[in-house]
All heavy atoms as atom14 arrays in JSON, in Angstrom:
{
  "sequence": "MAVIAIDLDIALSLPKIDRQVVPEMPDRIITATALYLNLPLITRDTKITASIVPTIW",
  "atom14_mask": [
    [1, 1, 1, 1, 1, 1, 1, 1, 0, 0, 0, 0, 0, 0],
    [1, 1, 1, 1, 1, 0, 0, 0, 0, 0, 0, 0, 0, 0],
    [1, 1, 1, 1, 1, 1, 1, 0, 0, 0, 0, 0, 0, 0],
    [1, 1, 1, 1, 1, 1, 1, 1, 0, 0, 0, 0, 0, 0],
    [1, 1, 1, 1, 1, 0, 0, 0, 0, 0, 0, 0, 0, 0],
    [1, 1, 1, 1, 1, 1, 1, 1, 0, 0, 0, 0, 0, 0],
    [1, 1, 1, 1, 1, 1, 1, 1, 0, 0, 0, 0, 0, 0],
    [1, 1, 1, 1, 1, 1, 1, 1, 0, 0, 0, 0, 0, 0],
    [1, 1, 1, 1, 1, 1, 1, 1, 0, 0, 0, 0, 0, 0],
    [1, 1, 1, 1, 1, 1, 1, 1, 0, 0, 0, 0, 0, 0],
    [1, 1, 1, 1, 1, 0, 0, 0, 0, 0, 0, 0, 0, 0],
    [1, 1, 1, 1, 1, 1, 1, 1, 0, 0, 0, 0, 0, 0],
    [1, 1, 1, 1, 1, 1, 0, 0, 0, 0, 0, 0, 0, 0],
    [1, 1, 1, 1, 1, 1, 1, 1, 0, 0, 0, 0, 0, 0],
    [1, 1, 1, 1, 1, 1, 1, 0, 0, 0, 0, 0, 0, 0],
    [1, 1, 1, 1, 1, 1, 1, 1, 1, 0, 0, 0, 0, 0],
    [1, 1, 1, 1, 1, 1, 1, 1, 0, 0, 0, 0, 0, 0],
    [1, 1, 1, 1, 1, 1, 1, 1, 0, 0, 0, 0, 0, 0],
    [1, 1, 1, 1, 1, 1, 1, 1, 1, 1, 1, 0, 0, 0],
    [1, 1, 1, 1, 1, 1, 1, 1, 1, 0, 0, 0, 0, 0],
    [1, 1, 1, 1, 1, 1, 1, 0, 0, 0, 0, 0, 0, 0],
    [1, 1, 1, 1, 1, 1, 1, 0, 0, 0, 0, 0, 0, 0],
    [1, 1, 1, 1, 1, 1, 1, 0, 0, 0, 0, 0, 0, 0],
    [1, 1, 1, 1, 1, 1, 1, 1, 1, 0, 0, 0, 0, 0],
    [1, 1, 1, 1, 1, 1, 1, 1, 0, 0, 0, 0, 0, 0],
    [1, 1, 1, 1, 1, 1, 1, 0, 0, 0, 0, 0, 0, 0],
    [1, 1, 1, 1, 1, 1, 1, 1, 0, 0, 0, 0, 0, 0],
    [1, 1, 1, 1, 1, 1, 1, 1, 1, 1, 1, 0, 0, 0],
    [1, 1, 1, 1, 1, 1, 1, 1, 0, 0, 0, 0, 0, 0],
    [1, 1, 1, 1, 1, 1, 1, 1, 0, 0, 0, 0, 0, 0],
    [1, 1, 1, 1, 1, 1, 1, 0, 0, 0, 0, 0, 0, 0],
    [1, 1, 1, 1, 1, 0, 0, 0, 0, 0, 0, 0, 0, 0],
    [1, 1, 1, 1, 1, 1, 1, 0, 0, 0, 0, 0, 0, 0],
    [1, 1, 1, 1, 1, 0, 0, 0, 0, 0, 0, 0, 0, 0],
    [1, 1, 1, 1, 1, 1, 1, 1, 0, 0, 0, 0, 0, 0],
    [1, 1, 1, 1, 1, 1, 1, 1, 1, 1, 1, 1, 0, 0],
    [1, 1, 1, 1, 1, 1, 1, 1, 0, 0, 0, 0, 0, 0],
    [1, 1, 1, 1, 1, 1, 1, 1, 0, 0, 0, 0, 0, 0],
    [1, 1, 1, 1, 1, 1, 1, 1, 0, 0, 0, 0, 0, 0],
    [1, 1, 1, 1, 1, 1, 1, 0, 0, 0, 0, 0, 0, 0],
    [1, 1, 1, 1, 1, 1, 1, 1, 0, 0, 0, 0, 0, 0],
    [1, 1, 1, 1, 1, 1, 1, 1, 0, 0, 0, 0, 0, 0],
    [1, 1, 1, 1, 1, 1, 1, 0, 0, 0, 0, 0, 0, 0],
    [1, 1, 1, 1, 1, 1, 1, 1, 1, 1, 1, 0, 0, 0],
    [1, 1, 1, 1, 1, 1, 1, 1, 0, 0, 0, 0, 0, 0],
    [1, 1, 1, 1, 1, 1, 1, 0, 0, 0, 0, 0, 0, 0],
    [1, 1, 1, 1, 1, 1, 1, 1, 1, 0, 0, 0, 0, 0],
    [1, 1, 1, 1, 1, 1, 1, 1, 0, 0, 0, 0, 0, 0],
    [1, 1, 1, 1, 1, 1, 1, 0, 0, 0, 0, 0, 0, 0],
    [1, 1, 1, 1, 1, 0, 0, 0, 0, 0, 0, 0, 0, 0],
    [1, 1, 1, 1, 1, 1, 0, 0, 0, 0, 0, 0, 0, 0],
    [1, 1, 1, 1, 1, 1, 1, 1, 0, 0, 0, 0, 0, 0],
    [1, 1, 1, 1, 1, 1, 1, 0, 0, 0, 0, 0, 0, 0],
    [1, 1, 1, 1, 1, 1, 1, 0, 0, 0, 0, 0, 0, 0],
    [1, 1, 1, 1, 1, 1, 1, 0, 0, 0, 0, 0, 0, 0],
    [1, 1, 1, 1, 1, 1, 1, 1, 0, 0, 0, 0, 0, 0],
    [1, 1, 1, 1, 1, 1, 1, 1, 1, 1, 1, 1, 1, 1]
  ],
  "atom14_positions": [
    [[261.46, 94.36, 126.43], [262.62, 93.5, 126.45], [262.41, 92.38, 127.44], [261.91, 92.67, 128.54], [263.83, 94.33, 126.73], [265.12, 93.48, 126.74], [266.51, 94.62, 126.56], [267.53, 93.97, 127.79], [0.0, 0.0, 0.0], [0.0, 0.0, 0.0], [0.0, 0.0, 0.0], [0.0, 0.0, 0.0], [0.0, 0.0, 0.0], [0.0, 0.0, 0.0]],
    [[262.83, 91.24, 127.16], [262.75, 90.14, 128.09], [264.12, 89.4, 128.22], [264.87, 89.32, 127.23], [261.69, 89.16, 127.61], [0.0, 0.0, 0.0], [0.0, 0.0, 0.0], [0.0, 0.0, 0.0], [0.0, 0.0, 0.0], [0.0, 0.0, 0.0], [0.0, 0.0, 0.0], [0.0, 0.0, 0.0], [0.0, 0.0, 0.0], [0.0, 0.0, 0.0]],
    [[264.38, 88.86, 129.37], [265.59, 88.04, 129.59], [265.08, 86.63, 129.52], [264.21, 86.22, 130.28], [266.23, 88.4, 130.96], [267.38, 87.49, 131.18], [266.63, 89.86, 130.97], [0.0, 0.0, 0.0], [0.0, 0.0, 0.0], [0.0, 0.0, 0.0], [0.0, 0.0, 0.0], [0.0, 0.0, 0.0], [0.0, 0.0, 0.0], [0.0, 0.0, 0.0]],
    [[265.74, 85.86, 128.66], [265.38, 84.46, 128.52], [266.48, 83.58, 129.07], [267.61, 83.7, 128.66], [265.12, 84.09, 126.99], [264.17, 85.04, 126.34], [264.74, 82.64, 126.85], [262.81, 84.98, 126.91], [0.0, 0.0, 0.0], [0.0, 0.0, 0.0], [0.0, 0.0, 0.0], [0.0, 0.0, 0.0], [0.0, 0.0, 0.0], [0.0, 0.0, 0.0]],
    [[266.11, 82.75, 130.05], [267.14, 81.85, 130.62], [267.38, 80.69, 129.65], [266.47, 80.19, 128.95], [266.59, 81.29, 131.95], [0.0, 0.0, 0.0], [0.0, 0.0, 0.0], [0.0, 0.0, 0.0], [0.0, 0.0, 0.0], [0.0, 0.0, 0.0], [0.0, 0.0, 0.0], [0.0, 0.0, 0.0], [0.0, 0.0, 0.0], [0.0, 0.0, 0.0]],
    [[268.61, 80.26, 129.63], [268.96, 79.08, 128.81], [268.63, 77.87, 129.61], [269.16, 77.57, 130.64], [270.48, 79.03, 128.45], [270.8, 80.33, 127.7], [270.82, 77.85, 127.67], [272.3, 80.52, 127.49], [0.0, 0.0, 0.0], [0.0, 0.0, 0.0], [0.0, 0.0, 0.0], [0.0, 0.0, 0.0], [0.0, 0.0, 0.0], [0.0, 0.0, 0.0]],
    [[267.53, 77.2, 129.13], [267.08, 76.05, 129.86], [267.29, 74.76, 128.98], [267.9, 74.83, 127.92], [265.65, 76.2, 130.31], [264.65, 76.43, 129.16], [265.12, 76.25, 127.96], [263.51, 76.73, 129.38], [0.0, 0.0, 0.0], [0.0, 0.0, 0.0], [0.0, 0.0, 0.0], [0.0, 0.0, 0.0], [0.0, 0.0, 0.0], [0.0, 0.0, 0.0]],
    [[266.76, 73.67, 129.45], [266.93, 72.38, 128.77], [266.3, 72.46, 127.39], [266.94, 71.97, 126.44], [266.27, 71.28, 129.55], [266.39, 69.84, 128.98], [267.89, 69.48, 128.77], [265.69, 68.86, 129.83], [0.0, 0.0, 0.0], [0.0, 0.0, 0.0], [0.0, 0.0, 0.0], [0.0, 0.0, 0.0], [0.0, 0.0, 0.0], [0.0, 0.0, 0.0]],
    [[265.15, 73.06, 127.24], [264.53, 73.13, 125.91], [265.4, 73.85, 124.92], [265.52, 73.47, 123.77], [263.15, 73.81, 125.98], [262.17, 72.98, 126.81], [262.22, 71.71, 126.67], [261.38, 73.59, 127.54], [0.0, 0.0, 0.0], [0.0, 0.0, 0.0], [0.0, 0.0, 0.0], [0.0, 0.0, 0.0], [0.0, 0.0, 0.0], [0.0, 0.0, 0.0]],
    [[265.98, 74.99, 125.35], [266.85, 75.68, 124.4], [268.12, 74.86, 124.14], [268.59, 74.77, 123.0], [267.23, 77.08, 124.98], [265.96, 77.94, 125.01], [268.35, 77.72, 124.17], [266.11, 79.26, 125.64], [0.0, 0.0, 0.0], [0.0, 0.0, 0.0], [0.0, 0.0, 0.0], [0.0, 0.0, 0.0], [0.0, 0.0, 0.0], [0.0, 0.0, 0.0]],
    [[268.69, 74.23, 125.15], [269.84, 73.37, 125.0], [269.57, 72.25, 124.0], [270.4, 71.87, 123.19], [270.29, 72.84, 126.3], [0.0, 0.0, 0.0], [0.0, 0.0, 0.0], [0.0, 0.0, 0.0], [0.0, 0.0, 0.0], [0.0, 0.0, 0.0], [0.0, 0.0, 0.0], [0.0, 0.0, 0.0], [0.0, 0.0, 0.0], [0.0, 0.0, 0.0]],
    [[268.35, 71.74, 124.06], [267.98, 70.68, 123.12], [267.81, 71.14, 121.69], [267.81, 70.35, 120.74], [266.7, 69.96, 123.65], [266.84, 69.17, 124.9], [265.5, 68.61, 125.38], [267.86, 68.0, 124.73], [0.0, 0.0, 0.0], [0.0, 0.0, 0.0], [0.0, 0.0, 0.0], [0.0, 0.0, 0.0], [0.0, 0.0, 0.0], [0.0, 0.0, 0.0]],
    [[267.65, 72.42, 121.53], [267.57, 73.04, 120.17], [268.92, 73.27, 119.52], [269.04, 73.42, 118.31], [266.81, 74.39, 120.27], [265.5, 74.2, 120.66], [0.0, 0.0, 0.0], [0.0, 0.0, 0.0], [0.0, 0.0, 0.0], [0.0, 0.0, 0.0], [0.0, 0.0, 0.0], [0.0, 0.0, 0.0], [0.0, 0.0, 0.0], [0.0, 0.0, 0.0]],
    [[269.98, 73.27, 120.34], [271.31, 73.51, 119.78], [271.71, 72.56, 118.71], [272.29, 73.02, 117.69], [272.36, 73.41, 120.96], [272.61, 74.73, 121.7], [273.48, 74.49, 122.87], [273.19, 75.73, 120.77], [0.0, 0.0, 0.0], [0.0, 0.0, 0.0], [0.0, 0.0, 0.0], [0.0, 0.0, 0.0], [0.0, 0.0, 0.0], [0.0, 0.0, 0.0]],
    [[271.49, 71.28, 118.76], [271.88, 70.35, 117.69], [271.22, 70.67, 116.39], [271.71, 70.24, 115.29], [271.51, 68.97, 118.17], [271.49, 69.08, 119.67], [271.0, 70.46, 119.91], [0.0, 0.0, 0.0], [0.0, 0.0, 0.0], [0.0, 0.0, 0.0], [0.0, 0.0, 0.0], [0.0, 0.0, 0.0], [0.0, 0.0, 0.0], [0.0, 0.0, 0.0]],
    [[270.16, 71.4, 116.38], [269.47, 71.77, 115.14], [270.22, 72.84, 114.36], [269.9, 73.06, 113.17], [268.02, 72.22, 115.42], [267.19, 71.16, 116.06], [265.8, 71.67, 116.37], [264.97, 70.63, 117.09], [263.63, 71.06, 117.52], [0.0, 0.0, 0.0], [0.0, 0.0, 0.0], [0.0, 0.0, 0.0], [0.0, 0.0, 0.0], [0.0, 0.0, 0.0]],
    [[271.07, 73.52, 115.06], [271.89, 74.58, 114.44], [273.21, 73.98, 113.95], [274.01, 73.56, 114.77], [272.19, 75.71, 115.43], [270.87, 76.27, 116.05], [272.89, 76.86, 114.74], [269.85, 76.81, 115.07], [0.0, 0.0, 0.0], [0.0, 0.0, 0.0], [0.0, 0.0, 0.0], [0.0, 0.0, 0.0], [0.0, 0.0, 0.0], [0.0, 0.0, 0.0]],
    [[273.37, 73.91, 112.63], [274.58, 73.25, 112.05], [275.8, 73.95, 112.52], [276.03, 75.15, 112.32], [274.42, 73.32, 110.54], [275.48, 72.5, 109.82], [276.52, 72.16, 110.48], [275.32, 72.26, 108.63], [0.0, 0.0, 0.0], [0.0, 0.0, 0.0], [0.0, 0.0, 0.0], [0.0, 0.0, 0.0], [0.0, 0.0, 0.0], [0.0, 0.0, 0.0]],
    [[276.67, 73.22, 113.13], [277.96, 73.73, 113.61], [278.86, 74.22, 112.48], [279.69, 75.11, 112.69], [278.71, 72.61, 114.4], [279.86, 73.15, 115.21], [280.5, 72.04, 115.97], [279.49, 71.34, 116.84], [279.78, 70.46, 117.74], [281.0, 70.15, 117.99], [278.8, 69.9, 118.49], [0.0, 0.0, 0.0], [0.0, 0.0, 0.0], [0.0, 0.0, 0.0]],
    [[278.68, 73.66, 111.28], [279.49, 74.12, 110.19], [278.97, 75.49, 109.69], [279.78, 76.29, 109.18], [279.41, 73.12, 109.05], [279.91, 71.74, 109.35], [281.39, 71.74, 109.75], [282.16, 72.44, 109.17], [281.75, 71.02, 110.8], [0.0, 0.0, 0.0], [0.0, 0.0, 0.0], [0.0, 0.0, 0.0], [0.0, 0.0, 0.0], [0.0, 0.0, 0.0]],
    [[277.74, 75.76, 109.87], [277.17, 77.02, 109.4], [277.37, 78.11, 110.45], [277.76, 79.22, 110.12], [275.59, 76.88, 109.09], [274.99, 78.2, 108.71], [275.41, 75.81, 108.04], [0.0, 0.0, 0.0], [0.0, 0.0, 0.0], [0.0, 0.0, 0.0], [0.0, 0.0, 0.0], [0.0, 0.0, 0.0], [0.0, 0.0, 0.0], [0.0, 0.0, 0.0]],
    [[277.1, 77.79, 111.71], [277.25, 78.74, 112.86], [278.24, 78.12, 113.81], [277.86, 77.45, 114.78], [275.94, 79.05, 113.48], [276.06, 80.13, 114.56], [274.83, 79.51, 112.47], [0.0, 0.0, 0.0], [0.0, 0.0, 0.0], [0.0, 0.0, 0.0], [0.0, 0.0, 0.0], [0.0, 0.0, 0.0], [0.0, 0.0, 0.0], [0.0, 0.0, 0.0]],
    [[279.54, 78.35, 113.58], [280.52, 77.59, 114.43], [280.76, 78.15, 115.8], [281.17, 77.42, 116.72], [281.81, 77.75, 113.57], [281.64, 78.94, 112.77], [280.16, 79.04, 112.52], [0.0, 0.0, 0.0], [0.0, 0.0, 0.0], [0.0, 0.0, 0.0], [0.0, 0.0, 0.0], [0.0, 0.0, 0.0], [0.0, 0.0, 0.0], [0.0, 0.0, 0.0]],
    [[280.46, 79.43, 116.03], [280.76, 80.02, 117.36], [279.61, 79.72, 118.36], [278.5, 79.97, 118.07], [281.0, 81.5, 117.25], [282.21, 81.84, 116.35], [282.37, 83.35, 116.13], [281.8, 84.13, 116.92], [283.08, 83.73, 115.21], [0.0, 0.0, 0.0], [0.0, 0.0, 0.0], [0.0, 0.0, 0.0], [0.0, 0.0, 0.0], [0.0, 0.0, 0.0]],
    [[280.02, 79.18, 119.47], [279.01, 78.7, 120.47], [278.05, 79.84, 120.93], [276.84, 79.64, 120.96], [279.69, 78.0, 121.66], [278.63, 77.51, 122.67], [277.46, 76.36, 121.98], [278.43, 74.87, 121.99], [0.0, 0.0, 0.0], [0.0, 0.0, 0.0], [0.0, 0.0, 0.0], [0.0, 0.0, 0.0], [0.0, 0.0, 0.0], [0.0, 0.0, 0.0]],
    [[278.54, 81.02, 121.23], [277.63, 82.1, 121.64], [276.54, 82.4, 120.59], [275.36, 82.55, 120.84], [278.45, 83.29, 121.91], [279.77, 82.71, 122.28], [279.91, 81.46, 121.38], [0.0, 0.0, 0.0], [0.0, 0.0, 0.0], [0.0, 0.0, 0.0], [0.0, 0.0, 0.0], [0.0, 0.0, 0.0], [0.0, 0.0, 0.0], [0.0, 0.0, 0.0]],
    [[276.98, 82.44, 119.31], [276.07, 82.58, 118.17], [275.08, 81.46, 118.06], [273.94, 81.63, 117.72], [276.82, 82.84, 116.88], [277.54, 84.17, 116.83], [277.22, 85.01, 117.65], [278.41, 84.32, 115.99], [0.0, 0.0, 0.0], [0.0, 0.0, 0.0], [0.0, 0.0, 0.0], [0.0, 0.0, 0.0], [0.0, 0.0, 0.0], [0.0, 0.0, 0.0]],
    [[275.55, 80.24, 118.31], [274.69, 79.04, 118.22], [273.62, 79.09, 119.32], [272.46, 78.69, 119.07], [275.5, 77.76, 118.33], [276.35, 77.56, 117.08], [277.12, 76.26, 117.12], [276.26, 75.12, 117.11], [276.49, 74.05, 117.87], [277.5, 73.99, 118.66], [275.64, 73.01, 117.83], [0.0, 0.0, 0.0], [0.0, 0.0, 0.0], [0.0, 0.0, 0.0]],
    [[274.02, 79.55, 120.52], [273.11, 79.65, 121.63], [271.98, 80.67, 121.24], [270.77, 80.43, 121.51], [273.74, 79.97, 122.94], [274.66, 78.78, 123.36], [272.72, 80.31, 124.01], [275.61, 79.07, 124.5], [0.0, 0.0, 0.0], [0.0, 0.0, 0.0], [0.0, 0.0, 0.0], [0.0, 0.0, 0.0], [0.0, 0.0, 0.0], [0.0, 0.0, 0.0]],
    [[272.41, 81.81, 120.79], [271.44, 82.95, 120.37], [270.51, 82.36, 119.29], [269.29, 82.51, 119.37], [272.2, 84.14, 119.96], [272.89, 84.77, 121.09], [271.22, 85.07, 119.24], [273.95, 85.82, 120.71], [0.0, 0.0, 0.0], [0.0, 0.0, 0.0], [0.0, 0.0, 0.0], [0.0, 0.0, 0.0], [0.0, 0.0, 0.0], [0.0, 0.0, 0.0]],
    [[271.04, 81.71, 118.31], [270.33, 81.16, 117.18], [269.32, 80.05, 117.66], [268.18, 80.01, 117.25], [271.21, 80.66, 116.11], [272.18, 81.71, 115.74], [270.46, 80.27, 114.85], [0.0, 0.0, 0.0], [0.0, 0.0, 0.0], [0.0, 0.0, 0.0], [0.0, 0.0, 0.0], [0.0, 0.0, 0.0], [0.0, 0.0, 0.0], [0.0, 0.0, 0.0]],
    [[269.81, 79.21, 118.54], [268.96, 78.16, 119.05], [267.82, 78.68, 119.87], [266.69, 78.21, 119.85], [269.74, 77.15, 119.87], [0.0, 0.0, 0.0], [0.0, 0.0, 0.0], [0.0, 0.0, 0.0], [0.0, 0.0, 0.0], [0.0, 0.0, 0.0], [0.0, 0.0, 0.0], [0.0, 0.0, 0.0], [0.0, 0.0, 0.0], [0.0, 0.0, 0.0]],
    [[268.05, 79.76, 120.6], [267.07, 80.4, 121.42], [265.98, 80.98, 120.51], [264.76, 80.78, 120.76], [267.63, 81.53, 122.34], [268.61, 80.93, 123.17], [266.59, 82.22, 123.11], [0.0, 0.0, 0.0], [0.0, 0.0, 0.0], [0.0, 0.0, 0.0], [0.0, 0.0, 0.0], [0.0, 0.0, 0.0], [0.0, 0.0, 0.0], [0.0, 0.0, 0.0]],
    [[266.39, 81.64, 119.44], [265.35, 82.2, 118.51], [264.58, 81.08, 117.81], [263.39, 81.2, 117.68], [266.1, 83.07, 117.48], [0.0, 0.0, 0.0], [0.0, 0.0, 0.0], [0.0, 0.0, 0.0], [0.0, 0.0, 0.0], [0.0, 0.0, 0.0], [0.0, 0.0, 0.0], [0.0, 0.0, 0.0], [0.0, 0.0, 0.0], [0.0, 0.0, 0.0]],
    [[265.28, 79.94, 117.5], [264.61, 78.83, 116.91], [263.52, 78.22, 117.87], [262.38, 78.07, 117.49], [265.58, 77.75, 116.56], [265.05, 76.49, 115.88], [264.43, 76.77, 114.55], [266.15, 75.45, 115.78], [0.0, 0.0, 0.0], [0.0, 0.0, 0.0], [0.0, 0.0, 0.0], [0.0, 0.0, 0.0], [0.0, 0.0, 0.0], [0.0, 0.0, 0.0]],
    [[263.92, 78.07, 119.09], [263.01, 77.54, 120.1], [261.83, 78.43, 120.34], [260.66, 77.94, 120.46], [263.76, 77.25, 121.44], [262.79, 76.85, 122.51], [262.26, 75.52, 122.5], [262.47, 77.71, 123.53], [261.31, 75.2, 123.47], [261.59, 77.32, 124.53], [261.01, 76.08, 124.52], [260.13, 75.7, 125.48], [0.0, 0.0, 0.0], [0.0, 0.0, 0.0]],
    [[262.06, 79.7, 120.4], [260.94, 80.71, 120.63], [260.2, 81.02, 119.32], [259.24, 81.83, 119.4], [261.57, 81.96, 121.21], [262.16, 81.78, 122.62], [262.81, 83.04, 123.11], [261.11, 81.35, 123.65], [0.0, 0.0, 0.0], [0.0, 0.0, 0.0], [0.0, 0.0, 0.0], [0.0, 0.0, 0.0], [0.0, 0.0, 0.0], [0.0, 0.0, 0.0]],
    [[260.64, 80.52, 118.2], [260.01, 80.76, 116.94], [259.98, 82.28, 116.62], [258.94, 82.81, 116.28], [258.58, 80.14, 116.9], [258.08, 80.07, 115.49], [258.81, 79.94, 114.54], [256.76, 80.2, 115.29], [0.0, 0.0, 0.0], [0.0, 0.0, 0.0], [0.0, 0.0, 0.0], [0.0, 0.0, 0.0], [0.0, 0.0, 0.0], [0.0, 0.0, 0.0]],
    [[261.14, 82.91, 116.79], [261.29, 84.33, 116.63], [262.41, 84.55, 115.57], [263.43, 83.82, 115.55], [261.68, 85.04, 117.9], [260.64, 85.05, 118.97], [261.27, 85.65, 120.23], [259.43, 85.84, 118.54], [0.0, 0.0, 0.0], [0.0, 0.0, 0.0], [0.0, 0.0, 0.0], [0.0, 0.0, 0.0], [0.0, 0.0, 0.0], [0.0, 0.0, 0.0]],
    [[262.3, 85.58, 114.68], [263.41, 85.94, 113.86], [264.46, 86.7, 114.58], [264.22, 87.23, 115.7], [262.74, 86.83, 112.78], [261.58, 87.49, 113.54], [261.12, 86.42, 114.5], [0.0, 0.0, 0.0], [0.0, 0.0, 0.0], [0.0, 0.0, 0.0], [0.0, 0.0, 0.0], [0.0, 0.0, 0.0], [0.0, 0.0, 0.0], [0.0, 0.0, 0.0]],
    [[265.69, 86.67, 114.1], [266.8, 87.43, 114.67], [267.11, 88.66, 113.8], [266.99, 88.62, 112.58], [268.04, 86.59, 114.74], [268.11, 85.57, 115.81], [269.36, 84.68, 115.63], [268.11, 86.12, 117.17], [0.0, 0.0, 0.0], [0.0, 0.0, 0.0], [0.0, 0.0, 0.0], [0.0, 0.0, 0.0], [0.0, 0.0, 0.0], [0.0, 0.0, 0.0]],
    [[267.39, 89.74, 114.46], [267.86, 90.96, 113.78], [269.35, 90.89, 113.75], [270.04, 91.06, 114.78], [267.35, 92.2, 114.49], [265.85, 92.24, 114.5], [267.89, 93.44, 113.79], [265.2, 93.33, 115.26], [0.0, 0.0, 0.0], [0.0, 0.0, 0.0], [0.0, 0.0, 0.0], [0.0, 0.0, 0.0], [0.0, 0.0, 0.0], [0.0, 0.0, 0.0]],
    [[269.94, 90.58, 112.64], [271.4, 90.47, 112.51], [271.84, 90.62, 111.07], [271.04, 90.35, 110.12], [271.84, 89.09, 113.01], [273.3, 89.05, 112.93], [271.27, 87.97, 112.16], [0.0, 0.0, 0.0], [0.0, 0.0, 0.0], [0.0, 0.0, 0.0], [0.0, 0.0, 0.0], [0.0, 0.0, 0.0], [0.0, 0.0, 0.0], [0.0, 0.0, 0.0]],
    [[273.07, 91.0, 110.83], [273.73, 91.01, 109.56], [274.8, 89.95, 109.5], [275.47, 89.85, 108.52], [274.33, 92.39, 109.3], [273.31, 93.46, 109.01], [273.93, 94.81, 108.78], [275.21, 94.78, 108.11], [275.93, 95.87, 107.85], [275.51, 97.08, 108.24], [277.06, 95.78, 107.25], [0.0, 0.0, 0.0], [0.0, 0.0, 0.0], [0.0, 0.0, 0.0]],
    [[274.93, 89.21, 110.55], [275.94, 88.13, 110.64], [275.6, 87.08, 109.52], [274.58, 86.42, 109.55], [275.94, 87.52, 112.0], [277.01, 86.47, 112.15], [277.15, 85.53, 111.31], [277.72, 86.57, 113.15], [0.0, 0.0, 0.0], [0.0, 0.0, 0.0], [0.0, 0.0, 0.0], [0.0, 0.0, 0.0], [0.0, 0.0, 0.0], [0.0, 0.0, 0.0]],
    [[276.53, 86.99, 108.56], [276.18, 86.08, 107.4], [276.12, 84.63, 107.83], [275.45, 83.89, 107.15], [277.36, 86.28, 106.31], [278.57, 86.02, 106.88], [277.23, 87.69, 105.75], [0.0, 0.0, 0.0], [0.0, 0.0, 0.0], [0.0, 0.0, 0.0], [0.0, 0.0, 0.0], [0.0, 0.0, 0.0], [0.0, 0.0, 0.0], [0.0, 0.0, 0.0]],
    [[276.8, 84.23, 108.88], [276.73, 82.87, 109.32], [275.34, 82.6, 109.93], [274.71, 81.54, 109.64], [277.85, 82.56, 110.36], [279.2, 82.63, 109.74], [280.27, 82.43, 110.74], [281.61, 82.62, 110.1], [282.71, 82.69, 111.07], [0.0, 0.0, 0.0], [0.0, 0.0, 0.0], [0.0, 0.0, 0.0], [0.0, 0.0, 0.0], [0.0, 0.0, 0.0]],
    [[274.86, 83.54, 110.68], [273.49, 83.32, 111.26], [272.41, 83.47, 110.16], [271.48, 82.63, 110.16], [273.24, 84.32, 112.43], [274.16, 84.03, 113.55], [271.81, 84.26, 112.87], [274.12, 85.0, 114.75], [0.0, 0.0, 0.0], [0.0, 0.0, 0.0], [0.0, 0.0, 0.0], [0.0, 0.0, 0.0], [0.0, 0.0, 0.0], [0.0, 0.0, 0.0]],
    [[272.58, 84.35, 109.25], [271.58, 84.52, 108.18], [271.54, 83.25, 107.29], [270.54, 82.97, 106.57], [271.8, 85.76, 107.31], [273.09, 85.7, 106.74], [271.63, 87.0, 108.17], [0.0, 0.0, 0.0], [0.0, 0.0, 0.0], [0.0, 0.0, 0.0], [0.0, 0.0, 0.0], [0.0, 0.0, 0.0], [0.0, 0.0, 0.0], [0.0, 0.0, 0.0]],
    [[272.65, 82.5, 107.23], [272.69, 81.27, 106.47], [272.07, 80.07, 107.22], [271.94, 79.01, 106.66], [274.14, 80.93, 106.1], [0.0, 0.0, 0.0], [0.0, 0.0, 0.0], [0.0, 0.0, 0.0], [0.0, 0.0, 0.0], [0.0, 0.0, 0.0], [0.0, 0.0, 0.0], [0.0, 0.0, 0.0], [0.0, 0.0, 0.0], [0.0, 0.0, 0.0]],
    [[271.77, 80.27, 108.48], [271.15, 79.11, 109.32], [269.68, 78.97, 108.99], [269.09, 79.69, 108.13], [271.39, 79.47, 110.76], [270.48, 80.46, 111.22], [0.0, 0.0, 0.0], [0.0, 0.0, 0.0], [0.0, 0.0, 0.0], [0.0, 0.0, 0.0], [0.0, 0.0, 0.0], [0.0, 0.0, 0.0], [0.0, 0.0, 0.0], [0.0, 0.0, 0.0]],
    [[269.0, 78.09, 109.68], [267.65, 77.83, 109.48], [266.7, 78.81, 110.15], [265.52, 78.71, 109.97], [267.28, 76.36, 109.95], [267.51, 76.21, 111.43], [268.04, 75.38, 109.18], [267.04, 74.87, 112.05], [0.0, 0.0, 0.0], [0.0, 0.0, 0.0], [0.0, 0.0, 0.0], [0.0, 0.0, 0.0], [0.0, 0.0, 0.0], [0.0, 0.0, 0.0]],
    [[267.25, 79.73, 110.96], [266.47, 80.71, 111.65], [266.18, 81.93, 110.76], [267.13, 82.51, 110.16], [267.15, 81.13, 112.92], [266.43, 82.29, 113.64], [267.31, 79.91, 113.86], [0.0, 0.0, 0.0], [0.0, 0.0, 0.0], [0.0, 0.0, 0.0], [0.0, 0.0, 0.0], [0.0, 0.0, 0.0], [0.0, 0.0, 0.0], [0.0, 0.0, 0.0]],
    [[264.96, 82.34, 110.68], [264.68, 83.52, 109.86], [265.38, 84.83, 110.48], [265.45, 84.88, 111.7], [263.11, 83.74, 109.98], [262.64, 82.43, 110.5], [263.75, 81.75, 111.23], [0.0, 0.0, 0.0], [0.0, 0.0, 0.0], [0.0, 0.0, 0.0], [0.0, 0.0, 0.0], [0.0, 0.0, 0.0], [0.0, 0.0, 0.0], [0.0, 0.0, 0.0]],
    [[265.82, 85.66, 109.64], [266.52, 86.85, 110.09], [265.9, 88.1, 109.42], [265.28, 88.03, 108.36], [268.0, 86.82, 109.78], [268.2, 86.63, 108.36], [268.75, 85.71, 110.53], [0.0, 0.0, 0.0], [0.0, 0.0, 0.0], [0.0, 0.0, 0.0], [0.0, 0.0, 0.0], [0.0, 0.0, 0.0], [0.0, 0.0, 0.0], [0.0, 0.0, 0.0]],
    [[266.06, 89.21, 110.12], [265.64, 90.48, 109.58], [266.84, 91.41, 109.47], [267.6, 91.55, 110.49], [264.61, 91.12, 110.57], [263.37, 90.24, 110.74], [264.23, 92.51, 110.1], [262.44, 90.69, 111.81], [0.0, 0.0, 0.0], [0.0, 0.0, 0.0], [0.0, 0.0, 0.0], [0.0, 0.0, 0.0], [0.0, 0.0, 0.0], [0.0, 0.0, 0.0]],
    [[266.97, 92.01, 108.34], [267.94, 93.07, 108.11], [268.0, 93.46, 106.68], [267.93, 92.85, 105.74], [269.37, 92.72, 108.54], [270.21, 93.93, 108.6], [270.92, 94.43, 107.51], [270.54, 94.82, 109.64], [271.62, 95.57, 107.83], [271.43, 95.84, 109.19], [270.17, 94.86, 110.96], [271.92, 96.81, 109.96], [270.68, 95.89, 111.73], [271.55, 96.85, 111.26]]
  ]
}
């Protein structure tokens, strides 16, 4: 397990996550972090699974 700090690069990834698809800011930050790190997310959240980030579940 790793702790990832929210830095400028992750903040710059936030606009790539459609606010209409993932409206809640904490979810958008998590999704943008996965996008920046090029990692899939493990989630059943239908809003996140509808985003551009690959998901596993």
